[in-house]
C-alpha positions as CSV (number, residue, x, y, z in Angstrom):
1,M,105.0,111.6,75.7
2,G,106.7,114.9,76.4
3,K,105.6,118.4,75.4
4,K,107.6,121.4,74.3
5,L,107.0,124.5,76.4
6,T,108.4,127.7,75.0
7,V,109.0,130.6,77.5
8,F,109.9,134.0,76.1
9,M,111.2,136.6,78.6
10,I,109.5,139.7,77.2
11,D,111.8,142.3,78.8
12,G,114.9,140.0,79.0
13,T,114.9,139.7,82.8
14,A,114.5,136.6,84.9
15,Y,111.6,137.9,87.0
16,G,109.8,140.1,84.5
17,P,106.8,139.4,82.2
18,R,106.9,136.2,80.2
19,L,105.0,134.6,77.2
20,S,104.5,130.9,77.2
21,E,103.3,128.6,74.4
22,I,103.0,124.8,74.0
23,G,103.8,123.2,70.7
24,N,100.7,122.6,68.4
25,W,98.4,124.4,70.9
26,V,96.3,127.4,69.7
27,G,96.6,129.2,73.0
28,K,99.2,131.3,74.7
29,A,99.8,132.6,78.2
30,I,101.1,135.9,79.4
31,Y,102.5,136.2,82.9
32,S,103.5,139.4,84.6
33,P,104.3,140.7,88.1
34,R,101.8,143.5,89.0
35,A,104.6,146.1,88.8
36,S,105.3,145.3,85.1
37,I,101.7,145.1,83.8
38,N,101.5,148.7,82.5
39,K,104.8,148.2,80.7
40,I,103.4,145.5,78.5
41,M,99.7,146.4,78.3
42,H,100.2,147.7,74.8
43,R,100.6,144.1,73.5
44,S,97.9,142.8,71.3
45,E,97.1,139.9,73.6
46,F,95.6,142.3,76.1
47,D,92.8,143.2,73.6
48,N,91.6,139.6,73.3
49,P,89.0,137.7,75.2
50,G,90.5,135.2,77.7
51,I,90.7,133.7,81.1
52,Y,92.9,135.2,83.9
53,C,94.2,134.5,87.4
54,L,95.4,137.0,90.0
55,K,97.7,135.8,92.7
56,G,98.2,137.5,96.0
57,D,99.1,136.9,99.7
58,P,96.6,134.8,101.5
59,T,94.8,136.2,104.5
60,D,94.9,132.7,106.0
61,E,98.4,131.6,106.6
62,A,97.4,128.0,106.2
63,F,97.5,128.6,102.5
64,G,100.4,129.6,100.3
65,E,98.6,131.8,97.9
66,K,95.3,133.6,97.3
67,I,93.8,133.3,93.8
68,Y,91.1,135.1,91.9
69,I,89.9,133.6,88.7
70,G,88.0,135.6,86.1
71,E,87.1,135.9,82.4
72,A,86.9,138.9,80.1
73,E,86.0,139.7,76.5
74,N,88.8,142.3,76.7
75,I,91.6,141.5,79.1
76,K,93.0,145.1,79.1
77,V,89.7,146.7,80.1
78,R,89.1,144.2,83.0
79,L,92.7,144.5,84.3
80,K,92.5,148.3,84.4
81,Q,89.4,147.8,86.6
82,H,91.3,145.4,89.0
83,L,94.4,147.6,89.1
84,S,92.3,150.5,90.4
85,D,90.3,148.4,92.8
86,P,91.7,148.5,96.4
87,N,90.0,145.2,97.1
88,K,92.1,143.4,94.5
89,D,95.5,143.5,96.1
90,F,97.3,141.0,93.9
91,K,101.0,140.6,93.1
92,E,101.1,138.5,90.0
93,L,98.9,137.9,86.9
94,I,98.6,135.2,84.3
95,F,96.1,135.1,81.5
96,F,95.3,132.8,78.6
97,V,94.1,133.7,75.1
98,S,93.8,132.0,71.7
99,K,96.4,132.7,69.0
100,D,94.3,131.8,66.0
101,E,90.5,131.9,66.7
102,L,89.2,134.3,69.3
103,L,87.5,132.5,72.2
104,T,83.8,133.1,72.4
105,K,82.1,134.6,75.5
106,T,80.5,131.2,76.2
107,Q,83.8,129.4,75.9
108,I,85.7,131.7,78.3
109,R,82.8,131.4,80.8
110,Y,83.2,127.6,80.5
111,L,86.9,127.9,81.2
112,E,86.3,130.2,84.2
113,S,83.7,127.8,85.7
114,R,85.9,124.8,85.3
115,L,89.0,126.5,86.7
116,V,87.1,127.7,89.8
117,Q,85.7,124.3,90.3
118,L,89.1,122.6,90.0
119,A,90.7,125.2,92.3
120,I,88.1,124.6,95.0
121,E,88.4,120.8,94.7
122,A,92.2,121.0,94.9
123,K,92.0,122.5,98.4
124,T,95.5,124.0,98.0
125,A,95.0,127.8,97.7
126,Q,92.7,130.4,99.2
127,I,90.2,131.0,96.4
128,D,89.0,134.6,96.4
129,N,86.0,134.1,94.1
130,G,82.7,134.6,96.0
131,N,81.1,131.6,94.3
132,S,81.6,129.0,91.6
133,P,80.0,130.2,88.3
134,S,77.7,127.7,86.7
135,L,78.8,125.9,83.5
136,P,77.3,127.4,80.4
137,T,75.8,125.2,77.7
138,L,78.2,124.3,75.0
139,H,78.1,121.8,72.0
140,E,79.9,118.6,72.6
141,A,82.7,119.5,70.2
142,D,83.2,122.8,71.9
143,I,83.4,121.1,75.3
144,S,86.1,118.8,74.0
145,D,88.1,121.8,72.6
146,M,87.8,123.7,75.9
147,E,88.8,120.6,78.0
148,Y,92.0,120.3,75.8
149,F,92.6,124.1,76.3
150,L,92.2,123.6,80.0
151,E,94.7,120.7,80.1
152,Q,97.3,123.0,78.6
153,I,96.5,125.7,81.2
154,K,97.0,123.2,83.9
155,L,100.5,122.4,82.5
156,I,101.6,126.0,82.3
157,L,100.3,127.3,85.6
158,P,102.8,125.6,87.9
159,V,105.7,126.4,85.6
160,M,104.7,130.1,86.1
161,G,104.5,129.7,89.9
162,F,100.7,129.3,90.2
163,N,100.2,126.1,92.2
164,F,96.5,126.3,93.1
165,L,95.5,123.4,90.9
166,I,98.1,121.0,92.4
167,S,95.7,119.0,94.5
168,S,96.0,118.3,98.2
169,T,94.0,115.1,97.8
170,V,93.9,112.3,95.3
171,S,91.0,110.1,94.1
172,G,91.1,106.6,95.4
173,K,90.4,105.5,91.9
174,E,93.8,106.8,90.8
175,Y,96.0,105.0,93.3
176,K,95.3,101.7,94.9
177,I,96.4,101.6,98.6
178,S,96.4,98.2,100.2
179,S,98.9,95.7,101.7
180,T,98.6,92.9,99.0
181,E,101.5,91.4,97.1
182,T,100.2,92.8,93.8
183,D,100.7,96.5,94.7
184,I,102.6,98.5,92.1
185,H,103.8,100.9,94.8
186,E,105.2,100.0,98.2
187,T,102.7,100.5,101.1
188,Y,103.9,101.8,104.4
189,F,102.3,101.8,107.9
190,I,103.0,104.3,110.7
191,K,105.3,102.7,113.4
192,T,103.1,103.1,116.4
193,K,100.3,101.1,118.1
194,T,98.4,104.3,119.0
195,F,97.3,105.2,115.5
196,K,96.6,103.2,112.3
197,A,97.8,105.0,109.2
198,T,98.8,103.9,105.7
199,M,101.0,105.7,103.2
200,I,102.0,105.0,99.6
201,E,104.7,106.6,97.6
202,T,103.6,107.7,94.1
203,D,104.8,110.1,91.3
204,Q,102.3,112.6,92.7
205,G,103.7,112.6,96.2
206,Y,103.3,110.6,99.5
207,I,99.6,109.7,99.9
208,V,98.1,109.1,103.3
209,A,95.1,106.9,102.8
210,K,91.6,107.8,103.6
211,G,90.6,106.4,107.0
212,S,94.1,106.9,108.5
213,E,94.1,108.1,112.1
214,A,96.1,111.0,113.6
215,K,96.7,112.6,117.0
216,K,94.2,115.4,117.7
217,T,96.7,117.9,119.1
218,L,100.1,119.0,118.0
219,S,103.1,119.1,120.4
220,N,104.9,122.4,121.2
221,S,107.8,121.2,119.1
222,C,105.9,121.4,115.9
223,T,107.0,124.4,113.7
224,E,104.7,127.1,112.4
225,T,104.8,125.4,109.0
226,Y,103.3,122.2,110.3
227,R,100.8,124.0,112.4
228,N,99.5,125.8,109.3
229,M,99.5,122.6,107.4
230,R,97.4,120.9,110.1
231,R,95.0,123.9,110.2
232,K,94.6,123.8,106.4
233,L,93.8,120.0,106.5
234,I,91.1,120.6,109.1
235,E,89.7,123.8,107.5
236,T,89.4,122.0,104.1
237,K,87.9,118.9,105.9
238,I,90.6,116.6,104.6
239,M,91.0,115.7,108.3
240,I,87.9,115.5,110.6
241,E,87.4,114.9,114.3
242,D,86.5,111.4,115.4
243,G,86.3,111.1,119.2
244,D,89.8,111.6,120.7
245,R,91.6,111.6,117.3
246,L,91.4,112.9,113.8
247,I,90.6,110.8,110.7
248,F,91.6,111.4,107.1
249,A,88.3,111.9,105.2
250,E,90.2,111.8,101.9
251,D,93.4,110.4,100.4
252,A,95.8,113.3,101.2
253,V,99.0,114.2,99.3
254,F,102.2,115.3,101.1
255,N,105.5,116.4,99.6
256,S,107.6,114.3,102.0
257,P,107.3,111.2,104.3
258,S,108.1,113.4,107.3
259,A,105.3,115.9,106.6
260,A,102.9,112.9,106.5
261,S,104.2,111.4,109.7
262,N,104.2,114.8,111.5
263,M,100.5,115.2,110.7
264,I,99.7,111.7,112.1
265,L,102.0,111.7,115.2
266,G,101.4,115.4,116.1
267,R,105.0,116.1,116.6
268,N,108.3,116.6,114.6
269,S,109.3,113.3,113.3
270,N,111.6,111.6,110.8
271,G,109.3,109.9,108.2
272,F,112.2,107.8,106.9
273,S,112.2,105.9,110.1
274,E,108.5,106.3,111.2
275,W,107.0,104.6,108.1
276,V,107.6,100.8,107.8
277,N,106.3,98.2,105.3
278,K,104.6,95.0,106.2
279,S,107.9,93.3,106.7
280,G,109.0,95.9,109.2
281,L,111.5,97.6,106.9
282,T,111.6,101.4,107.3
283,F,111.1,103.8,104.4
284,K,114.9,104.6,104.6
285,E,115.8,100.9,104.3
286,I,113.5,100.4,101.4
287,Q,115.0,103.4,99.6
288,E,118.6,102.1,100.2
289,K,117.7,98.7,98.7
290,I,116.2,100.4,95.7
291,N,119.2,102.6,95.1
292,N,121.9,99.9,95.6
């Protein structure tokens, strides 16, 4: 079932501050580049309690963004503190408040704790929080409400350019990866006898299965993008050393077949020809059959 997301450009420009709402949801989101925050800080949403995320440039090039997650009983007061703090060098802001009922201190602390937890588990961005705050005690009904609130936050964040909750891994419970006839998705194998690796195409991306093997070193032909990708996979322990090769410790998500094959073969490669199914057909040949 689809959802209606309304985005209002507050100053009428494509790259300026924006307000976002989802139909039948009591929350709302305010996004702003840092340079525009003072222009809209007079808005009533800034006086509410809420949860906020600051996005800046990562200090580790293996990641695409650096994120700080916080909560405040008054967004405006907290933001003024961050704007004057030289250690909070962020470029963009997004925060979430309630339209109808004000969120309680315990509820926003719950949202903060869950967001930090999910961000760390996603292994996608550099998380600037020093530690993961513990979950406060909430009644069962409040937990249900906050988890629904969180689901809407997760929908809005990537639309506003915050990708830190898009996971680099996926639970094996979500996607079955095997070579049986009953698979819903086609299973592919890397076309080399040197390494054993399995990939499955899903709506979430191209998933290399836990236990897949990879070359330990990258060739000189690999671009900086793929070098950073490999470093991130190792730093987040998605790939771990195992003798003379690397092993995937989790099911890892890639945005293309070639990105997946590059990480396994340790060189620039064409994933459309490097991945084959159990009948020996390449990824390219399978796609041509599907589209014809």
